[in-house]
Jmol script that loads the backbone (N, CA, C; Angstrom):
load data "model"
ATOM      1  N   MET A   1     -83.340  59.937  57.032  1.00  0.00           N
ATOM      2  CA  MET A   1     -83.168  59.180  55.371  1.00  0.00           C
ATOM      3  C   MET A   1     -82.707  57.333  56.200  1.00  0.00           C
ATOM      4  N   PRO A   2     -83.688  56.777  55.813  1.00  0.00           N
ATOM      5  CA  PRO A   2     -83.587  55.534  55.999  1.00  0.00           C
ATOM      6  C   PRO A   2     -82.058  54.836  55.506  1.00  0.00           C
ATOM      7  N   ARG A   3     -81.493  54.081  56.129  1.00  0.00           N
ATOM      8  CA  ARG A   3     -80.316  52.557  55.417  1.00  0.00           C
ATOM      9  C   ARG A   3     -80.568  52.228  53.901  1.00  0.00           C
ATOM     10  N   PRO A   4     -79.851  52.362  52.990  1.00  0.00           N
ATOM     11  CA  PRO A   4     -80.473  51.851  52.234  1.00  0.00           C
ATOM     12  C   PRO A   4     -80.189  50.114  52.818  1.00  0.00           C
ATOM     13  N   LYS A   5     -81.035  49.356  52.090  1.00  0.00           N
ATOM     14  CA  LYS A   5     -81.214  47.296  52.096  1.00  0.00           C
ATOM     15  C   LYS A   5     -80.268  47.314  51.485  1.00  0.00           C
ATOM     16  N   ASN A   6     -79.708  47.594  50.698  1.00  0.00           N
ATOM     17  CA  ASN A   6     -78.497  47.581  49.817  1.00  0.00           C
ATOM     18  C   ASN A   6     -77.087  47.825  49.851  1.00  0.00           C
ATOM     19  N   ASN A   7     -76.038  47.509  49.710  1.00  0.00           N
ATOM     20  CA  ASN A   7     -74.603  48.801  49.200  1.00  0.00           C
ATOM     21  C   ASN A   7     -74.846  49.606  47.764  1.00  0.00           C
ATOM     22  N   HIS A   8     -74.998  50.647  47.513  1.00  0.00           N
ATOM     23  CA  HIS A   8     -75.078  51.189  47.163  1.00  0.00           C
ATOM     24  C   HIS A   8     -73.355  52.208  46.590  1.00  0.00           C
ATOM     25  N   PHE A   9     -72.626  52.342  45.133  1.00  0.00           N
ATOM     26  CA  PHE A   9     -71.945  52.356  44.915  1.00  0.00           C
ATOM     27  C   PHE A   9     -72.225  53.305  43.618  1.00  0.00           C
ATOM     28  N   ARG A  10     -70.943  54.278  44.018  1.00  0.00           N
ATOM     29  CA  ARG A  10     -71.169  55.403  42.801  1.00  0.00           C
ATOM     30  C   ARG A  10     -68.839  56.434  42.636  1.00  0.00           C
ATOM     31  N   LEU A  11     -69.193  56.132  41.463  1.00  0.00           N
ATOM     32  CA  LEU A  11     -67.909  56.125  41.331  1.00  0.00           C
ATOM     33  C   LEU A  11     -67.795  57.479  39.905  1.00  0.00           C
ATOM     34  N   ALA A  12     -66.660  58.229  41.081  1.00  0.00           N
ATOM     35  CA  ALA A  12     -66.946  59.720  39.664  1.00  0.00           C
ATOM     36  C   ALA A  12     -65.426  59.760  39.490  1.00  0.00           C
ATOM     37  N   LEU A  13     -65.151  60.834  38.311  1.00  0.00           N
ATOM     38  CA  LEU A  13     -64.479  61.110  37.421  1.00  0.00           C
ATOM     39  C   LEU A  13     -64.165  62.356  37.570  1.00  0.00           C
ATOM     40  N   SER A  14     -62.958  63.266  37.905  1.00  0.00           N
ATOM     41  CA  SER A  14     -63.312  64.958  38.235  1.00  0.00           C
ATOM     42  C   SER A  14     -63.172  64.703  36.511  1.00  0.00           C
ATOM     43  N   GLU A  15     -63.806  66.791  36.721  1.00  0.00           N
ATOM     44  CA  GLU A  15     -63.694  66.925  34.933  1.00  0.00           C
ATOM     45  C   GLU A  15     -62.031  67.911  34.479  1.00  0.00           C
ATOM     46  N   ASP A  16     -61.615  67.385  35.589  1.00  0.00           N
ATOM     47  CA  ASP A  16     -59.831  67.099  34.090  1.00  0.00           C
ATOM     48  C   ASP A  16     -59.637  66.180  34.265  1.00  0.00           C
ATOM     49  N   LYS A  17     -60.731  64.909  35.297  1.00  0.00           N
ATOM     50  CA  LYS A  17     -59.445  63.569  34.434  1.00  0.00           C
ATOM     51  C   LYS A  17     -58.930  63.175  35.732  1.00  0.00           C
ATOM     52  N   THR A  18     -58.835  64.077  36.865  1.00  0.00           N
ATOM     53  CA  THR A  18     -56.686  64.162  38.154  1.00  0.00           C
ATOM     54  C   THR A  18     -57.326  62.848  39.203  1.00  0.00           C
ATOM     55  N   VAL A  19     -59.098  62.788  39.537  1.00  0.00           N
ATOM     56  CA  VAL A  19     -58.588  62.137  40.651  1.00  0.00           C
ATOM     57  C   VAL A  19     -60.928  61.378  40.659  1.00  0.00           C
ATOM     58  N   VAL A  20     -60.728  60.442  41.112  1.00  0.00           N
ATOM     59  CA  VAL A  20     -60.871  58.855  40.899  1.00  0.00           C
ATOM     60  C   VAL A  20     -61.421  59.565  42.457  1.00  0.00           C
ATOM     61  N   GLN A  21     -62.951  59.399  42.366  1.00  0.00           N
ATOM     62  CA  GLN A  21     -63.417  58.825  43.541  1.00  0.00           C
ATOM     63  C   GLN A  21     -64.782  57.397  43.821  1.00  0.00           C
ATOM     64  N   LEU A  22     -64.643  56.840  44.793  1.00  0.00           N
ATOM     65  CA  LEU A  22     -65.318  55.568  45.338  1.00  0.00           C
ATOM     66  C   LEU A  22     -65.928  56.488  46.259  1.00  0.00           C
ATOM     67  N   THR A  23     -67.905  56.268  46.313  1.00  0.00           N
ATOM     68  CA  THR A  23     -68.435  56.845  47.276  1.00  0.00           C
ATOM     69  C   THR A  23     -69.157  55.497  47.699  1.00  0.00           C
ATOM     70  N   VAL A  24     -69.448  54.712  48.529  1.00  0.00           N
ATOM     71  CA  VAL A  24     -70.202  53.615  49.177  1.00  0.00           C
ATOM     72  C   VAL A  24     -70.989  53.733  50.248  1.00  0.00           C
ATOM     73  N   SER A  25     -72.880  53.470  50.241  1.00  0.00           N
ATOM     74  CA  SER A  25     -73.277  53.752  50.981  1.00  0.00           C
ATOM     75  C   SER A  25     -73.567  52.294  51.537  1.00  0.00           C
ATOM     76  N   ALA A  26     -72.863  52.130  53.121  1.00  0.00           N
ATOM     77  CA  ALA A  26     -73.312  50.472  52.911  1.00  0.00           C
ATOM     78  C   ALA A  26     -75.079  50.486  54.411  1.00  0.00           C
ATOM     79  N   SER A  27     -75.212  49.407  54.027  1.00  0.00           N
ATOM     80  CA  SER A  27     -76.385  49.190  54.285  1.00  0.00           C
ATOM     81  C   SER A  27     -76.406  48.684  56.717  1.00  0.00           C
ATOM     82  N   SER A  28     -75.362  48.874  56.424  1.00  0.00           N
ATOM     83  CA  SER A  28     -75.021  48.915  58.121  1.00  0.00           C
ATOM     84  C   SER A  28     -73.557  48.949  58.031  1.00  0.00           C
ATOM     85  N   LEU A  29     -73.345  49.279  59.910  1.00  0.00           N
ATOM     86  CA  LEU A  29     -71.931  49.251  60.384  1.00  0.00           C
ATOM     87  C   LEU A  29     -70.727  48.580  59.479  1.00  0.00           C
ATOM     88  N   GLU A  30     -71.629  47.446  60.455  1.00  0.00           N
ATOM     89  CA  GLU A  30     -70.742  45.668  60.003  1.00  0.00           C
ATOM     90  C   GLU A  30     -69.991  46.250  58.257  1.00  0.00           C
ATOM     91  N   LYS A  31     -71.789  46.226  57.455  1.00  0.00           N
ATOM     92  CA  LYS A  31     -70.868  46.128  56.148  1.00  0.00           C
ATOM     93  C   LYS A  31     -69.867  46.960  55.563  1.00  0.00           C
ATOM     94  N   ALA A  32     -70.154  48.121  55.960  1.00  0.00           N
ATOM     95  CA  ALA A  32     -69.037  49.301  56.632  1.00  0.00           C
ATOM     96  C   ALA A  32     -67.393  48.795  55.992  1.00  0.00           C
ATOM     97  N   ILE A  33     -67.396  48.995  57.004  1.00  0.00           N
ATOM     98  CA  ILE A  33     -65.917  48.318  57.876  1.00  0.00           C
ATOM     99  C   ILE A  33     -65.949  47.449  56.900  1.00  0.00           C
ATOM    100  N   GLU A  34     -66.939  46.074  56.743  1.00  0.00           N
ATOM    101  CA  GLU A  34     -66.257  44.331  55.510  1.00  0.00           C
ATOM    102  C   GLU A  34     -65.893  44.786  54.659  1.00  0.00           C
ATOM    103  N   LEU A  35     -66.478  46.055  53.977  1.00  0.00           N
ATOM    104  CA  LEU A  35     -66.282  46.691  52.566  1.00  0.00           C
ATOM    105  C   LEU A  35     -64.817  47.470  52.389  1.00  0.00           C
ATOM    106  N   TYR A  36     -64.966  48.634  53.595  1.00  0.00           N
ATOM    107  CA  TYR A  36     -63.266  49.065  53.559  1.00  0.00           C
ATOM    108  C   TYR A  36     -62.101  48.011  53.146  1.00  0.00           C
ATOM    109  N   GLU A  37     -62.401  47.435  54.913  1.00  0.00           N
ATOM    110  CA  GLU A  37     -61.200  46.282  54.479  1.00  0.00           C
ATOM    111  C   GLU A  37     -60.776  45.673  53.204  1.00  0.00           C
ATOM    112  N   LYS A  38     -62.229  44.664  52.868  1.00  0.00           N
ATOM    113  CA  LYS A  38     -61.504  44.413  51.472  1.00  0.00           C
ATOM    114  C   LYS A  38     -61.321  45.360  50.325  1.00  0.00           C
ATOM    115  N   LEU A  39     -62.178  46.208  49.701  1.00  0.00           N
ATOM    116  CA  LEU A  39     -61.603  47.745  49.408  1.00  0.00           C
ATOM    117  C   LEU A  39     -59.853  48.532  49.347  1.00  0.00           C
ATOM    118  N   GLU A  40     -59.666  48.304  50.811  1.00  0.00           N
ATOM    119  CA  GLU A  40     -58.291  48.066  50.874  1.00  0.00           C
ATOM    120  C   GLU A  40     -57.407  47.101  50.876  1.00  0.00           C
ATOM    121  N   GLN A  41     -57.754  46.318  50.855  1.00  0.00           N
ATOM    122  CA  GLN A  41     -56.307  45.303  50.260  1.00  0.00           C
ATOM    123  C   GLN A  41     -56.598  45.013  48.449  1.00  0.00           C
ATOM    124  N   ALA A  42     -57.797  45.022  47.933  1.00  0.00           N
ATOM    125  CA  ALA A  42     -58.039  44.994  46.677  1.00  0.00           C
ATOM    126  C   ALA A  42     -57.013  46.684  45.725  1.00  0.00           C
ATOM    127  N   ILE A  43     -57.366  47.286  46.894  1.00  0.00           N
ATOM    128  CA  ILE A  43     -56.225  48.898  46.323  1.00  0.00           C
ATOM    129  C   ILE A  43     -54.793  49.069  46.429  1.00  0.00           C
ATOM    130  N   LEU A  44     -53.976  48.070  47.548  1.00  0.00           N
ATOM    131  CA  LEU A  44     -53.114  47.336  47.607  1.00  0.00           C
ATOM    132  C   LEU A  44     -52.431  46.069  46.869  1.00  0.00           C
ATOM    133  N   GLU A  45     -52.889  45.410  46.459  1.00  0.00           N
ATOM    134  CA  GLU A  45     -53.089  44.215  45.430  1.00  0.00           C
ATOM    135  C   GLU A  45     -52.924  45.064  44.164  1.00  0.00           C
ATOM    136  N   MET A  46     -53.315  45.696  43.937  1.00  0.00           N
ATOM    137  CA  MET A  46     -53.688  46.356  42.353  1.00  0.00           C
ATOM    138  C   MET A  46     -52.202  47.204  42.888  1.00  0.00           C
ATOM    139  N   MET A  47     -51.734  48.327  43.807  1.00  0.00           N
ATOM    140  CA  MET A  47     -50.940  48.203  43.719  1.00  0.00           C
ATOM    141  C   MET A  47     -49.288  47.966  43.123  1.00  0.00           C
ATOM    142  N   ARG A  48     -49.458  46.784  44.246  1.00  0.00           N
ATOM    143  CA  ARG A  48     -48.216  45.985  43.654  1.00  0.00           C
ATOM    144  C   ARG A  48     -48.000  45.281  42.812  1.00  0.00           C
ATOM    145  N   VAL A  49     -49.646  45.049  41.892  1.00  0.00           N
ATOM    146  CA  VAL A  49     -49.001  44.417  40.499  1.00  0.00           C
ATOM    147  C   VAL A  49     -48.341  45.560  39.844  1.00  0.00           C
ATOM    148  N   ASP A  50     -48.454  47.162  40.012  1.00  0.00           N
ATOM    149  CA  ASP A  50     -48.787  47.591  39.137  1.00  0.00           C
ATOM    150  C   ASP A  50     -47.554  48.361  39.352  1.00  0.00           C
ATOM    151  N   LEU A  51     -46.993  48.142  40.605  1.00  0.00           N
ATOM    152  CA  LEU A  51     -45.162  48.373  40.611  1.00  0.00           C
ATOM    153  C   LEU A  51     -44.600  47.419  40.591  1.00  0.00           C
ATOM    154  N   GLU A  52     -44.592  46.285  40.315  1.00  0.00           N
ATOM    155  CA  GLU A  52     -44.028  44.439  39.899  1.00  0.00           C
ATOM    156  C   GLU A  52     -43.911  45.013  37.863  1.00  0.00           C
ATOM    157  N   LEU A  53     -45.401  45.663  37.201  1.00  0.00           N
ATOM    158  CA  LEU A  53     -45.103  45.881  35.701  1.00  0.00           C
ATOM    159  C   LEU A  53     -44.328  46.727  35.778  1.00  0.00           C
ATOM    160  N   ASP A  54     -43.901  47.953  36.462  1.00  0.00           N
ATOM    161  CA  ASP A  54     -43.114  49.015  36.384  1.00  0.00           C
ATOM    162  C   ASP A  54     -41.731  48.542  36.395  1.00  0.00           C
ATOM    163  N   TRP A  55     -41.682  47.903  37.315  1.00  0.00           N
ATOM    164  CA  TRP A  55     -40.114  47.043  37.380  1.00  0.00           C
ATOM    165  C   TRP A  55     -39.616  46.048  36.156  1.00  0.00           C
ATOM    166  N   GLN A  56     -40.414  44.820  35.633  1.00  0.00           N
ATOM    167  CA  GLN A  56     -40.402  44.411  34.838  1.00  0.00           C
ATOM    168  C   GLN A  56     -40.353  45.156  33.390  1.00  0.00           C
ATOM    169  N   GLU A  57     -40.714  45.714  33.256  1.00  0.00           N
ATOM    170  CA  GLU A  57     -40.577  47.517  31.679  1.00  0.00           C
ATOM    171  C   GLU A  57     -39.009  48.191  32.305  1.00  0.00           C
ATOM    172  N   ASP A  58     -39.251  47.756  33.139  1.00  0.00           N
ATOM    173  CA  ASP A  58     -37.664  48.899  33.740  1.00  0.00           C
ATOM    174  C   ASP A  58     -36.605  48.237  33.613  1.00  0.00           C
ATOM    175  N   ASN A  59     -37.179  46.943  33.900  1.00  0.00           N
ATOM    176  CA  ASN A  59     -35.663  45.177  33.509  1.00  0.00           C
ATOM    177  C   ASN A  59     -35.546  44.512  33.015  1.00  0.00           C
ATOM    178  N   PRO A  60     -36.262  44.819  31.312  1.00  0.00           N
ATOM    179  CA  PRO A  60     -36.436  43.826  30.809  1.00  0.00           C
ATOM    180  C   PRO A  60     -35.639  42.770  30.900  1.00  0.00           C
ATOM    181  N   ASP A  61     -34.558  42.659  30.704  1.00  0.00           N
ATOM    182  CA  ASP A  61     -33.660  41.630  30.835  1.00  0.00           C
ATOM    183  C   ASP A  61     -33.147  40.828  31.934  1.00  0.00           C
ATOM    184  N   THR A  62     -33.472  41.374  32.967  1.00  0.00           N
ATOM    185  CA  THR A  62     -33.665  40.736  34.312  1.00  0.00           C
ATOM    186  C   THR A  62     -34.345  39.133  33.878  1.00  0.00           C
ATOM    187  N   SER A  63     -34.154  38.118  34.433  1.00  0.00           N
ATOM    188  CA  SER A  63     -34.987  37.312  34.069  1.00  0.00           C
ATOM    189  C   SER A  63     -35.684  36.897  35.092  1.00  0.00           C
ATOM    190  N   GLN A  64     -36.583  36.212  35.359  1.00  0.00           N
ATOM    191  CA  GLN A  64     -37.449  36.310  36.979  1.00  0.00           C
ATOM    192  C   GLN A  64     -36.976  34.554  37.567  1.00  0.00           C
ATOM    193  N   GLU A  65     -37.054  33.508  38.341  1.00  0.00           N
ATOM    194  CA  GLU A  65     -37.371  32.506  38.789  1.00  0.00           C
ATOM    195  C   GLU A  65     -38.936  31.720  38.648  1.00  0.00           C
TER     196      GLU A  65
END
end "model"
wireframe off; spacefill off
backbone 0.3
color backbone group
């Protein structure tokens, strides 16, 4: 099977809605590595923001400078 000329993304949610799965078919090894690194950074940033928001909700009296 030939490799796709473009990157293809598939996002799926399990039947019980507890698992989210992202599958990416990249056009080359280099693109796959690049996508992996960018997605990893984006997920880490989302987790950081989520933790920050949780902390703010749990500590409403604490003012940020």
